[in-house]
N, C-alpha and C positions, 0 to 999 in steps of 0.2 A: 503494499499500500504506497509505502513512504516512496520506494523509488518510482512509483508513478505519480506521487504529488496529490494523492487522494488527502481530505480532508479528513476523514473518520472512516470507519470499518462498521458494517453492519453484516455480523456471521448467523446467517440462519441454518439450522440444525449442525451447529458446528460438531464434527466428529471429534471426541476426545480422544478416544482410543477405539481399536478394533474391540467388536463384542467381546466381553470376558477376558479382555487383556489391558486391564488399566494399568500395567507397568509401562505400558507404550505411549504415554501420553503425549498427546501435541500441545499441551497448555501453552509452551513458549511462543509458539505462533502467533499467541494473540496478543504478546507483549510487544506493539509496534511504538507505543510513545503518542498516536493518536486515538483521539475519543473511539471508544469500539462498545457495539451494542451485540452480544450474543442472545439468541432467541433459542431455547431447545424446549423439549416436551420432558415431562418428568417421567416418561416411559420409554425413553430414546436409549436403546441398547448400546449406543456408542458413548455413553455417558455425559454428564454434563459438568464444563466449566465451573471454577471457582471464580466469583468477582473479584476484581483487585485494583490496584491503581490505574484509573484511566477505562477500566473494562467494567460495564454495567451486564448483569447476567440476568434475563429474565425468564422463569421457568414457567411454562406452561400445561397447566392441569390437565390430565389426561390425554396428552398429545404423545405421540411415537417421535420417531426420526422424521416420517415427511410431514409433519405438521398439517396434516388435511383436514384434522378434526374441527376448525374453527379458522379457517385461512382470514376472516374478516377481522377478528380479534387480532391475528398476528399481526395483521398488516395495519391495525390500530396502535398497537405496541411501536412498531417501526416509524410509524407517521409522528406519535408523539415524541419519541427520543429526536428525531429530526427536527420537530419543531422548537425543543428546548435547545437546541444547538444553532437555533438560527437558520438550518437548511432547509425549510418547506414552512409555508404558509397556511 
């Protein structure tokens, strides 16, 4: 994201690790120094990352990795985050 000049990162259903392999974490990929929103389902077999400095994590109840249960709700989470950062009206 930094290399292409992004202002922020939205990661939908970020695959934290392969199913059943939490020792293979990809959490470091989220530490870009840019404002980052991660939206994952609470039933995602790929895991859910922890929030950290500059990384907001929203966990959608009842959702799996595909986030298909409530697309409008997921879109609202992203839209609200974009508005907070001044990137959407």
